[in-house]
PyMOL CGO cylinders between C-alpha atoms (Angstrom):
from pymol import cmd
from pymol.cgo import CYLINDER

trace = [
    CYLINDER, -34.23, 22.06, 7.05, -30.55, 21.61, 7.83, 0.3, 1, 1, 1, 1, 1, 1,
    CYLINDER, -30.55, 21.61, 7.83, -29.41, 19.58, 10.81, 0.3, 1, 1, 1, 1, 1, 1,
    CYLINDER, -29.41, 19.58, 10.81, -26.12, 19.47, 12.65, 0.3, 1, 1, 1, 1, 1, 1,
    CYLINDER, -26.12, 19.47, 12.65, -23.38, 17.01, 11.78, 0.3, 1, 1, 1, 1, 1, 1,
    CYLINDER, -23.38, 17.01, 11.78, -23.86, 15.34, 15.15, 0.3, 1, 1, 1, 1, 1, 1,
    CYLINDER, -23.86, 15.34, 15.15, -27.54, 14.72, 14.40, 0.3, 1, 1, 1, 1, 1, 1,
    CYLINDER, -27.54, 14.72, 14.40, -26.63, 13.25, 11.02, 0.3, 1, 1, 1, 1, 1, 1,
    CYLINDER, -26.63, 13.25, 11.02, -24.03, 11.06, 12.67, 0.3, 1, 1, 1, 1, 1, 1,
    CYLINDER, -24.03, 11.06, 12.67, -26.59, 9.79, 15.19, 0.3, 1, 1, 1, 1, 1, 1,
    CYLINDER, -26.59, 9.79, 15.19, -28.92, 8.95, 12.31, 0.3, 1, 1, 1, 1, 1, 1,
    CYLINDER, -28.92, 8.95, 12.31, -26.12, 7.00, 10.67, 0.3, 1, 1, 1, 1, 1, 1,
    CYLINDER, -26.12, 7.00, 10.67, -25.55, 5.01, 13.84, 0.3, 1, 1, 1, 1, 1, 1,
    CYLINDER, -25.55, 5.01, 13.84, -29.25, 4.19, 14.09, 0.3, 1, 1, 1, 1, 1, 1,
    CYLINDER, -29.25, 4.19, 14.09, -29.55, 2.89, 10.51, 0.3, 1, 1, 1, 1, 1, 1,
    CYLINDER, -29.55, 2.89, 10.51, -28.23, -0.33, 9.06, 0.3, 1, 1, 1, 1, 1, 1,
    CYLINDER, -28.23, -0.33, 9.06, -25.10, 0.62, 7.10, 0.3, 1, 1, 1, 1, 1, 1,
    CYLINDER, -25.10, 0.62, 7.10, -24.58, -0.39, 3.47, 0.3, 1, 1, 1, 1, 1, 1,
    CYLINDER, -24.58, -0.39, 3.47, -21.51, -0.39, 1.30, 0.3, 1, 1, 1, 1, 1, 1,
    CYLINDER, -21.51, -0.39, 1.30, -20.95, 2.82, -0.65, 0.3, 1, 1, 1, 1, 1, 1,
    CYLINDER, -20.95, 2.82, -0.65, -21.06, 1.83, -4.31, 0.3, 1, 1, 1, 1, 1, 1,
    CYLINDER, -21.06, 1.83, -4.31, -21.84, 5.10, -6.06, 0.3, 1, 1, 1, 1, 1, 1,
    CYLINDER, -21.84, 5.10, -6.06, -18.86, 7.47, -6.15, 0.3, 1, 1, 1, 1, 1, 1,
    CYLINDER, -18.86, 7.47, -6.15, -21.15, 10.35, -7.10, 0.3, 1, 1, 1, 1, 1, 1,
    CYLINDER, -21.15, 10.35, -7.10, -22.61, 10.21, -3.59, 0.3, 1, 1, 1, 1, 1, 1,
    CYLINDER, -22.61, 10.21, -3.59, -19.43, 11.35, -1.90, 0.3, 1, 1, 1, 1, 1, 1,
    CYLINDER, -19.43, 11.35, -1.90, -19.39, 10.97, 1.87, 0.3, 1, 1, 1, 1, 1, 1,
    CYLINDER, -19.39, 10.97, 1.87, -17.10, 12.26, 4.60, 0.3, 1, 1, 1, 1, 1, 1,
    CYLINDER, -17.10, 12.26, 4.60, -15.99, 9.72, 7.17, 0.3, 1, 1, 1, 1, 1, 1,
    CYLINDER, -15.99, 9.72, 7.17, -16.43, 10.15, 10.89, 0.3, 1, 1, 1, 1, 1, 1,
    CYLINDER, -16.43, 10.15, 10.89, -14.99, 7.24, 12.78, 0.3, 1, 1, 1, 1, 1, 1,
    CYLINDER, -14.99, 7.24, 12.78, -16.05, 4.06, 11.01, 0.3, 1, 1, 1, 1, 1, 1,
    CYLINDER, -16.05, 4.06, 11.01, -19.10, 5.62, 9.37, 0.3, 1, 1, 1, 1, 1, 1,
    CYLINDER, -19.10, 5.62, 9.37, -19.61, 8.06, 6.53, 0.3, 1, 1, 1, 1, 1, 1,
    CYLINDER, -19.61, 8.06, 6.53, -22.11, 10.86, 6.41, 0.3, 1, 1, 1, 1, 1, 1,
    CYLINDER, -22.11, 10.86, 6.41, -23.15, 13.02, 3.46, 0.3, 1, 1, 1, 1, 1, 1,
    CYLINDER, -23.15, 13.02, 3.46, -21.10, 16.13, 2.80, 0.3, 1, 1, 1, 1, 1, 1,
    CYLINDER, -21.10, 16.13, 2.80, -24.26, 18.20, 3.20, 0.3, 1, 1, 1, 1, 1, 1,
    CYLINDER, -24.26, 18.20, 3.20, -25.84, 18.41, 6.61, 0.3, 1, 1, 1, 1, 1, 1,
    CYLINDER, -25.84, 18.41, 6.61, -29.36, 17.86, 5.34, 0.3, 1, 1, 1, 1, 1, 1,
    CYLINDER, -29.36, 17.86, 5.34, -31.17, 14.78, 6.64, 0.3, 1, 1, 1, 1, 1, 1,
    CYLINDER, -31.17, 14.78, 6.64, -30.40, 11.64, 4.65, 0.3, 1, 1, 1, 1, 1, 1,
    CYLINDER, -30.40, 11.64, 4.65, -33.08, 10.50, 2.25, 0.3, 1, 1, 1, 1, 1, 1,
    CYLINDER, -33.08, 10.50, 2.25, -33.93, 6.93, 1.40, 0.3, 1, 1, 1, 1, 1, 1,
    CYLINDER, -33.93, 6.93, 1.40, -31.95, 7.27, -1.84, 0.3, 1, 1, 1, 1, 1, 1,
    CYLINDER, -31.95, 7.27, -1.84, -28.73, 8.12, 0.00, 0.3, 1, 1, 1, 1, 1, 1,
    CYLINDER, -28.73, 8.12, 0.00, -26.19, 5.38, 0.57, 0.3, 1, 1, 1, 1, 1, 1,
    CYLINDER, -26.19, 5.38, 0.57, -24.83, 5.55, 4.08, 0.3, 1, 1, 1, 1, 1, 1,
    CYLINDER, -24.83, 5.55, 4.08, -21.56, 3.69, 4.05, 0.3, 1, 1, 1, 1, 1, 1,
    CYLINDER, -21.56, 3.69, 4.05, -20.00, 1.44, 6.53, 0.3, 1, 1, 1, 1, 1, 1,
    CYLINDER, -20.00, 1.44, 6.53, -16.35, 1.11, 5.60, 0.3, 1, 1, 1, 1, 1, 1,
    CYLINDER, -16.35, 1.11, 5.60, -14.96, -2.39, 5.96, 0.3, 1, 1, 1, 1, 1, 1,
    CYLINDER, -14.96, -2.39, 5.96, -12.31, -2.65, 8.66, 0.3, 1, 1, 1, 1, 1, 1,
    CYLINDER, -12.31, -2.65, 8.66, -9.64, -3.91, 6.27, 0.3, 1, 1, 1, 1, 1, 1,
    CYLINDER, -9.64, -3.91, 6.27, -10.18, -0.97, 3.91, 0.3, 1, 1, 1, 1, 1, 1,
    CYLINDER, -10.18, -0.97, 3.91, -10.63, 1.77, 6.52, 0.3, 1, 1, 1, 1, 1, 1,
    CYLINDER, -10.63, 1.77, 6.52, -7.16, 3.23, 6.36, 0.3, 1, 1, 1, 1, 1, 1,
    CYLINDER, -7.16, 3.23, 6.36, -7.10, 3.36, 2.56, 0.3, 1, 1, 1, 1, 1, 1,
    CYLINDER, -7.10, 3.36, 2.56, -9.86, 6.00, 2.54, 0.3, 1, 1, 1, 1, 1, 1,
    CYLINDER, -9.86, 6.00, 2.54, -9.29, 9.63, 3.40, 0.3, 1, 1, 1, 1, 1, 1,
    CYLINDER, -9.29, 9.63, 3.40, -11.56, 10.49, 6.29, 0.3, 1, 1, 1, 1, 1, 1,
    CYLINDER, -11.56, 10.49, 6.29, -11.75, 12.35, 9.56, 0.3, 1, 1, 1, 1, 1, 1,
    CYLINDER, -11.75, 12.35, 9.56, -11.26, 9.88, 12.38, 0.3, 1, 1, 1, 1, 1, 1,
    CYLINDER, -11.26, 9.88, 12.38, -12.78, 10.53, 15.77, 0.3, 1, 1, 1, 1, 1, 1,
    CYLINDER, -12.78, 10.53, 15.77, -11.55, 7.23, 17.13, 0.3, 1, 1, 1, 1, 1, 1,
    CYLINDER, -11.55, 7.23, 17.13, -8.20, 5.47, 16.88, 0.3, 1, 1, 1, 1, 1, 1,
    CYLINDER, -8.20, 5.47, 16.88, -7.65, 3.41, 13.72, 0.3, 1, 1, 1, 1, 1, 1,
    CYLINDER, -7.65, 3.41, 13.72, -9.12, -0.07, 13.84, 0.3, 1, 1, 1, 1, 1, 1,
    CYLINDER, -9.12, -0.07, 13.84, -5.93, -1.57, 12.42, 0.3, 1, 1, 1, 1, 1, 1,
    CYLINDER, -5.93, -1.57, 12.42, -2.77, -1.18, 14.47, 0.3, 1, 1, 1, 1, 1, 1,
    CYLINDER, -2.77, -1.18, 14.47, 0.65, -0.56, 13.04, 0.3, 1, 1, 1, 1, 1, 1,
    CYLINDER, 0.65, -0.56, 13.04, 3.23, -3.31, 12.73, 0.3, 1, 1, 1, 1, 1, 1,
    CYLINDER, 3.23, -3.31, 12.73, 5.23, -3.89, 15.88, 0.3, 1, 1, 1, 1, 1, 1,
    CYLINDER, 5.23, -3.89, 15.88, 8.80, -2.62, 15.80, 0.3, 1, 1, 1, 1, 1, 1,
    CYLINDER, 8.80, -2.62, 15.80, 10.17, -6.18, 15.95, 0.3, 1, 1, 1, 1, 1, 1,
    CYLINDER, 10.17, -6.18, 15.95, 7.93, -7.38, 13.12, 0.3, 1, 1, 1, 1, 1, 1,
    CYLINDER, 7.93, -7.38, 13.12, 8.79, -4.35, 10.98, 0.3, 1, 1, 1, 1, 1, 1,
    CYLINDER, 8.79, -4.35, 10.98, 12.52, -4.78, 11.66, 0.3, 1, 1, 1, 1, 1, 1,
    CYLINDER, 12.52, -4.78, 11.66, 12.33, -8.48, 10.78, 0.3, 1, 1, 1, 1, 1, 1,
    CYLINDER, 12.33, -8.48, 10.78, 10.50, -7.85, 7.52, 0.3, 1, 1, 1, 1, 1, 1,
    CYLINDER, 10.50, -7.85, 7.52, 12.86, -5.01, 6.59, 0.3, 1, 1, 1, 1, 1, 1,
    CYLINDER, 12.86, -5.01, 6.59, 15.80, -7.36, 7.23, 0.3, 1, 1, 1, 1, 1, 1,
    CYLINDER, 15.80, -7.36, 7.23, 14.17, -9.93, 4.94, 0.3, 1, 1, 1, 1, 1, 1,
    CYLINDER, 14.17, -9.93, 4.94, 13.84, -7.25, 2.25, 0.3, 1, 1, 1, 1, 1, 1,
    CYLINDER, 13.84, -7.25, 2.25, 17.46, -6.16, 2.75, 0.3, 1, 1, 1, 1, 1, 1,
    CYLINDER, 17.46, -6.16, 2.75, 18.63, -9.76, 2.28, 0.3, 1, 1, 1, 1, 1, 1,
    CYLINDER, 18.63, -9.76, 2.28, 16.59, -10.09, -0.91, 0.3, 1, 1, 1, 1, 1, 1,
    CYLINDER, 16.59, -10.09, -0.91, 17.91, -6.71, -2.11, 0.3, 1, 1, 1, 1, 1, 1,
    CYLINDER, 17.91, -6.71, -2.11, 21.54, -7.79, -1.63, 0.3, 1, 1, 1, 1, 1, 1,
    CYLINDER, 21.54, -7.79, -1.63, 20.86, -11.14, -3.32, 0.3, 1, 1, 1, 1, 1, 1,
    CYLINDER, 20.86, -11.14, -3.32, 19.23, -9.40, -6.30, 0.3, 1, 1, 1, 1, 1, 1,
    CYLINDER, 19.23, -9.40, -6.30, 22.17, -7.02, -6.69, 0.3, 1, 1, 1, 1, 1, 1,
    CYLINDER, 22.17, -7.02, -6.69, 24.60, -9.95, -6.63, 0.3, 1, 1, 1, 1, 1, 1,
    CYLINDER, 24.60, -9.95, -6.63, 22.54, -11.75, -9.28, 0.3, 1, 1, 1, 1, 1, 1,
    CYLINDER, 22.54, -11.75, -9.28, 22.57, -8.64, -11.46, 0.3, 1, 1, 1, 1, 1, 1,
    CYLINDER, 22.57, -8.64, -11.46, 26.36, -8.37, -11.07, 0.3, 1, 1, 1, 1, 1, 1,
    CYLINDER, 26.36, -8.37, -11.07, 26.76, -12.05, -11.98, 0.3, 1, 1, 1, 1, 1, 1,
    CYLINDER, 26.76, -12.05, -11.98, 24.64, -11.53, -15.10, 0.3, 1, 1, 1, 1, 1, 1,
    CYLINDER, 24.64, -11.53, -15.10, 26.66, -8.44, -16.07, 0.3, 1, 1, 1, 1, 1, 1,
    CYLINDER, 26.66, -8.44, -16.07, 29.88, -10.42, -15.68, 0.3, 1, 1, 1, 1, 1, 1,
    CYLINDER, 29.88, -10.42, -15.68, 28.57, -13.23, -17.86, 0.3, 1, 1, 1, 1, 1, 1,
    CYLINDER, 28.57, -13.23, -17.86, 27.49, -11.08, -20.85, 0.3, 1, 1, 1, 1, 1, 1,
    CYLINDER, 27.49, -11.08, -20.85, 28.51, -12.76, -24.12, 0.3, 1, 1, 1, 1, 1, 1,
    CYLINDER, 28.51, -12.76, -24.12, 29.03, -16.13, -22.41, 0.3, 1, 1, 1, 1, 1, 1,
    CYLINDER, 29.03, -16.13, -22.41, 26.93, -19.27, -22.42, 0.3, 1, 1, 1, 1, 1, 1,
    CYLINDER, 26.93, -19.27, -22.42, 25.91, -18.58, -18.81, 0.3, 1, 1, 1, 1, 1, 1,
    CYLINDER, 25.91, -18.58, -18.81, 24.31, -15.19, -19.49, 0.3, 1, 1, 1, 1, 1, 1,
    CYLINDER, 24.31, -15.19, -19.49, 20.74, -16.39, -20.13, 0.3, 1, 1, 1, 1, 1, 1,
    CYLINDER, 20.74, -16.39, -20.13, 20.70, -18.42, -16.93, 0.3, 1, 1, 1, 1, 1, 1,
    CYLINDER, 20.70, -18.42, -16.93, 22.20, -15.56, -14.90, 0.3, 1, 1, 1, 1, 1, 1,
    CYLINDER, 22.20, -15.56, -14.90, 19.79, -13.03, -16.45, 0.3, 1, 1, 1, 1, 1, 1,
    CYLINDER, 19.79, -13.03, -16.45, 16.81, -15.22, -15.54, 0.3, 1, 1, 1, 1, 1, 1,
    CYLINDER, 16.81, -15.22, -15.54, 18.12, -15.59, -11.98, 0.3, 1, 1, 1, 1, 1, 1,
    CYLINDER, 18.12, -15.59, -11.98, 18.55, -11.81, -11.75, 0.3, 1, 1, 1, 1, 1, 1,
    CYLINDER, 18.55, -11.81, -11.75, 14.99, -11.19, -13.00, 0.3, 1, 1, 1, 1, 1, 1,
    CYLINDER, 14.99, -11.19, -13.00, 13.58, -13.64, -10.47, 0.3, 1, 1, 1, 1, 1, 1,
    CYLINDER, 13.58, -13.64, -10.47, 15.64, -12.16, -7.61, 0.3, 1, 1, 1, 1, 1, 1,
    CYLINDER, 15.64, -12.16, -7.61, 14.54, -8.61, -8.46, 0.3, 1, 1, 1, 1, 1, 1,
    CYLINDER, 14.54, -8.61, -8.46, 10.89, -9.69, -8.73, 0.3, 1, 1, 1, 1, 1, 1,
    CYLINDER, 10.89, -9.69, -8.73, 11.11, -11.42, -5.35, 0.3, 1, 1, 1, 1, 1, 1,
    CYLINDER, 11.11, -11.42, -5.35, 12.69, -8.38, -3.66, 0.3, 1, 1, 1, 1, 1, 1,
    CYLINDER, 12.69, -8.38, -3.66, 10.14, -6.00, -5.20, 0.3, 1, 1, 1, 1, 1, 1,
    CYLINDER, 10.14, -6.00, -5.20, 7.23, -8.25, -4.17, 0.3, 1, 1, 1, 1, 1, 1,
    CYLINDER, 7.23, -8.25, -4.17, 8.58, -8.51, -0.62, 0.3, 1, 1, 1, 1, 1, 1,
    CYLINDER, 8.58, -8.51, -0.62, 8.77, -4.71, -0.39, 0.3, 1, 1, 1, 1, 1, 1,
    CYLINDER, 8.77, -4.71, -0.39, 5.32, -4.17, -1.92, 0.3, 1, 1, 1, 1, 1, 1,
    CYLINDER, 5.32, -4.17, -1.92, 3.80, -6.72, 0.47, 0.3, 1, 1, 1, 1, 1, 1,
    CYLINDER, 3.80, -6.72, 0.47, 5.46, -4.99, 3.41, 0.3, 1, 1, 1, 1, 1, 1,
    CYLINDER, 5.46, -4.99, 3.41, 4.14, -1.58, 2.33, 0.3, 1, 1, 1, 1, 1, 1,
    CYLINDER, 4.14, -1.58, 2.33, 0.65, -3.04, 1.82, 0.3, 1, 1, 1, 1, 1, 1,
    CYLINDER, 0.65, -3.04, 1.82, 0.68, -4.51, 5.34, 0.3, 1, 1, 1, 1, 1, 1,
    CYLINDER, 0.68, -4.51, 5.34, 1.69, -1.26, 7.06, 0.3, 1, 1, 1, 1, 1, 1,
    CYLINDER, 1.69, -1.26, 7.06, -1.47, 0.56, 8.08, 0.3, 1, 1, 1, 1, 1, 1,
    CYLINDER, -1.47, 0.56, 8.08, 0.07, 3.44, 10.02, 0.3, 1, 1, 1, 1, 1, 1,
    CYLINDER, 0.07, 3.44, 10.02, 0.66, 6.30, 7.57, 0.3, 1, 1, 1, 1, 1, 1,
    CYLINDER, 0.66, 6.30, 7.57, 3.69, 7.68, 9.42, 0.3, 1, 1, 1, 1, 1, 1,
    CYLINDER, 3.69, 7.68, 9.42, 5.32, 4.24, 9.59, 0.3, 1, 1, 1, 1, 1, 1,
    CYLINDER, 5.32, 4.24, 9.59, 4.57, 3.60, 5.90, 0.3, 1, 1, 1, 1, 1, 1,
    CYLINDER, 4.57, 3.60, 5.90, 6.06, 6.94, 4.82, 0.3, 1, 1, 1, 1, 1, 1,
    CYLINDER, 6.06, 6.94, 4.82, 9.18, 6.27, 6.88, 0.3, 1, 1, 1, 1, 1, 1,
    CYLINDER, 9.18, 6.27, 6.88, 9.72, 2.89, 5.22, 0.3, 1, 1, 1, 1, 1, 1,
    CYLINDER, 9.72, 2.89, 5.22, 9.05, 4.35, 1.77, 0.3, 1, 1, 1, 1, 1, 1,
    CYLINDER, 9.05, 4.35, 1.77, 11.54, 7.19, 2.36, 0.3, 1, 1, 1, 1, 1, 1,
    CYLINDER, 11.54, 7.19, 2.36, 14.27, 4.88, 3.63, 0.3, 1, 1, 1, 1, 1, 1,
    CYLINDER, 14.27, 4.88, 3.63, 13.84, 1.98, 1.16, 0.3, 1, 1, 1, 1, 1, 1,
    CYLINDER, 13.84, 1.98, 1.16, 11.72, 3.09, -1.80, 0.3, 1, 1, 1, 1, 1, 1,
    CYLINDER, 11.72, 3.09, -1.80, 14.71, 4.22, -3.84, 0.3, 1, 1, 1, 1, 1, 1,
    CYLINDER, 14.71, 4.22, -3.84, 16.37, 0.84, -3.35, 0.3, 1, 1, 1, 1, 1, 1,
    CYLINDER, 16.37, 0.84, -3.35, 13.48, -0.82, -5.16, 0.3, 1, 1, 1, 1, 1, 1,
    CYLINDER, 13.48, -0.82, -5.16, 13.74, 1.66, -8.02, 0.3, 1, 1, 1, 1, 1, 1,
    CYLINDER, 13.74, 1.66, -8.02, 17.51, 1.13, -8.08, 0.3, 1, 1, 1, 1, 1, 1,
    CYLINDER, 17.51, 1.13, -8.08, 17.02, -2.63, -8.49, 0.3, 1, 1, 1, 1, 1, 1,
    CYLINDER, 17.02, -2.63, -8.49, 14.55, -2.16, -11.32, 0.3, 1, 1, 1, 1, 1, 1,
    CYLINDER, 14.55, -2.16, -11.32, 16.88, 0.30, -13.04, 0.3, 1, 1, 1, 1, 1, 1,
    CYLINDER, 16.88, 0.30, -13.04, 19.96, -1.90, -12.69, 0.3, 1, 1, 1, 1, 1, 1,
    CYLINDER, 19.96, -1.90, -12.69, 18.04, -4.87, -14.09, 0.3, 1, 1, 1, 1, 1, 1,
    CYLINDER, 18.04, -4.87, -14.09, 16.88, -2.83, -17.09, 0.3, 1, 1, 1, 1, 1, 1,
    CYLINDER, 16.88, -2.83, -17.09, 20.42, -1.54, -17.71, 0.3, 1, 1, 1, 1, 1, 1,
    CYLINDER, 20.42, -1.54, -17.71, 21.78, -5.07, -17.55, 0.3, 1, 1, 1, 1, 1, 1,
    CYLINDER, 21.78, -5.07, -17.55, 19.14, -6.37, -19.95, 0.3, 1, 1, 1, 1, 1, 1,
    CYLINDER, 19.14, -6.37, -19.95, 19.64, -3.39, -22.28, 0.3, 1, 1, 1, 1, 1, 1,
    CYLINDER, 19.64, -3.39, -22.28, 23.45, -3.76, -22.23, 0.3, 1, 1, 1, 1, 1, 1,
    CYLINDER, 23.45, -3.76, -22.23, 23.11, -7.30, -23.54, 0.3, 1, 1, 1, 1, 1, 1,
    CYLINDER, 23.11, -7.30, -23.54, 21.43, -6.04, -26.72, 0.3, 1, 1, 1, 1, 1, 1,
    CYLINDER, 21.43, -6.04, -26.72, 24.32, -3.72, -27.67, 0.3, 1, 1, 1, 1, 1, 1,
]
cmd.load_cgo(trace, "trace")
């Protein structure tokens, strides 16, 4: 006998949740809980999942309540973007220094400094993206700064490749 989604949801709330470990038992999220895609009553073999708060926004689900993790404040986001911009500028300057020192004794040192600066800028950006939980805010940051990261990686590769020719 089939039951309504609301009845299944109530059953989920009444039972002790477990972590979903079997991907073959796909669930659809409602709020913080997951229910089976079918509306039949859950059996003892079903895993009813309770999604960990830190991982909630990384799963695609239908939310009936506001996200448990809030987005970064505008001041915090602005500060971290400014930190990334500073690292981006520093990395570009290091790449330019390395390009200017090709075929000199300083090239290896400048190339290493450029690699480290690019790695630091990329890590800063990746950490920022990982910390943004609001999808709209994350997409905005990716649209406005994602190409800068790719530009840095590309310029570093060109600089390293130019040294070999």
